[in-house]
C-alpha positions, 0 to 999 in steps of 0.5 A: 447489469451487476447488482450493486450489492454484489459489487459492494460485497466483492469490494468488501471481500477484496478489501478484507483480504488485501488489508489483512495480507498487508499486515504481514508484507511490510514487516517482511520487507523491513525485517529482511533488510535488518537480517541482512545488516545484522548478518553482515556485521556478524561476518565482518566482526565474527562476534557470535552475538550478531549471529544469534541476533540474525537467527532470532529475528529471522525466526520472527521473519519466517513466522510472518512470511508464512502467514503472509503467503497464506493470506496473499495467495487468495488475493490473486484468485479473486481477480478471476472469481470476483472480478472476471470482467476486470480480468478480461478487460485488462488481463493482458497488461495487469497479469504480466507484472503479477506473473513476473512477481510469482515466477521471479521474485516470489520463487527467488525469495521463497527458495532462499528463505529455505536456504537461510533457515537450513543452511547455517551449518552447511554454507560458509559465512559469506555464502550464507550472507549472500543468501540472506541478502538475496532473501531481502532483495527478493522480498523487495522485488516481489513488492516492486512487481505488485506495485507496478501492477497497482500503479498501473491501476492508478495511472494506466499508461502504455496501453490502449483499448482495442475496439475489435477485441473489446480489451485493453492491449499493451503498447509499451511494457517499459511504460508500465514498468517505469510508470511514475506513480508505480515507482513512487508507490514502490519506494514509499511502500518499502520505506514504510515497511523499513520503518515498521520493522524498525519500530517492531525490533525496537519495541520487542527489544525494549520489552526484553530490557524492561524484563531484564532478559536477553539484554545484549541482543536487545541493546544491539538490536535497538542500536541497529533499528534506531539508525535504520528506522530514522532513515526509513521514516525520513524516506517515508515523508520525502517519498510520500510528498512525491507520491502526493504530488503525482496524485495531484497530477494524475488523480485530481479527484482523489487529492481534492477529496482527501483534502475536502476541497469542494471549490477550486483554491486559487494559487497558492492553495490553502491546506485544510488542517482540520475540517468537517466534510458535509458530502450531502451539501457539498461543503465543509461545515467547519475548517481550519486552514493553513495558507499556501501549504497545499499549493506548495505540496500539491503543485510545487509552486505558488502560481498554480491553483488546485482544482476543487471537487465541484469543478472536477465534477463539471469536467467529468460531465464533459468527459462522459459526453465525449465518452458517449461519442466513443461508445457510439463509434464503438457500436458502429465498429462492432457492426462494421469493422471496416468503417474508417469514419467510426474508427477515426472518431473512436481513436479521437475519443476512446480515452473517455470511454470509461466515463461513459461506462459509468452510466451502465449503473443507471441504464443499459443503453447509455446512448439514451442516458438522460441529463439527470443520469449523466449528472449523477454519473459525474457525481459518482466520480467523487469518493466518500470525502470524510473517511478519506480526509481523516484516514489521510490525517491519521497516517500523516500524524503517525508519520510525524510522530515516528520521525520524532520517535526515531530522532530520539532513538538515534540520539539515545543510541549515539550516546549509548543511553538507549537502554537507560531511558525507562520512558523511551522504552515504554514509548517504544513498546506501545508504539509497535501498533502505530506504523501498522495503523498508518500503513493500513490508512495509507492503503485505504486512501490509495484504494478507496480514494480512486473509487468509482474506478477499478482502473482510473478513468478506464474501467468503473468498479461497478462494471468490473465485477463477476456475475455472482449472486449475493448468496455466493459472495455472502458465503465466501465472505463468511468463510474468509472472515472465519479463516482469516480470524483463525489465521490471525489468532494462530499467527499472533500466538505463534509470534508471541510465543517465539518472542517470549521464548527469545533467542536460542542458545543464549550465552550468559549476559554480562552482569555489569551494565546490562543488569543496571539497565534492567534495574533502571528500566523497572 
């Protein structure tokens, strides 16, 4: 059995690399489309300011992309190094979308990024515009395949466990691609990237206006970002609601934990606006509830109850018992592959085999597990409620703030007053970190919320780790922390230097409206 400290360190290392990498991914997704929009306007109007805008924001896109690649490559190697049994168990399924992402989407994006930067004076306007759109499409294709892989981890479909090879095997690749959880995660994730990029462009542009620099570029950039960001922020809310509904359907324990819902709520379920979860006593010490809201969000009805944590734990105990039947049949099949009776029993109960494997944390021979160990394993299906509860509310709160922020931005842009509001310019500048915080909270909810599963209901995290030592992991984790800290410092300095320098070859800005804007902003 794997030492729990090894599992904890492996999880910590993957969480560190994944969450640091995802600082750069959403900005890449959003900026790529903003570049395509700006260059489209340049091709249609012929105004050089739009070309300079595309080149300037493209420079920031390139810096962000480079650091994102450097941090992302490491993650895929960790599946073989830190999670070798995971790779053995589900590699036939999980590896396919990752391979397609690398061979198709990433190579497409990386190739055309080079053409984007070095093809300005070598391609026609239309040809270069096509390249820019291909960069944007490639970036989003890359996210699609990664999220298909991740969505399968949340809702494993189109596959079965083969007792003879001791691995999950693919039944339908179409089911993996069109997994509803994966599709909802994709559109929700890319929309959050569009929102983040719009906030970034608005914030940097607001800083230029407050400094009285690059005013023509800043004003036009803010107008584009205001419209793009409003569409993105509204999409995040709508698609986030769909993602939550699918979570209620496929990951009932996760939704109960992030709502701190200990007891089953009769229809229509109440929503805990604020609560103080007490996991030791399995209740809330304090809660402010809003009637009906959780029922409408979670079930899209007023007639369906929402299952609570305590009832879901009882259901998990039943699944562990059925999983033990599958495990016992599996051992019989390993001794005699031709045993038709054992095969029939296994085929009936194999979907609960993962629940039986939760017992591996407590005993080597899980068929001899005590009732107390089974009860403990059932409670292991409950993630830490407090961190999930508050991370989710931070994410949602920032999301509503950003919708209001972009509504104001769009209104000011439509009235041609977006550079005439000093208060809004300050809000835009100080809002830059918020979408990053919301996105990181969202990924924390998605990944931490499915513990103790590496693959939901199929493979426990505890059972998926490599047989490394604590010393091995402590050394590699320390190296990652040092390297990623250096990358963060260098990447931030390079990005800030490029922002301070501003666009190259800037023409003299008109001294009329823009000068007044700058004076007003100060």
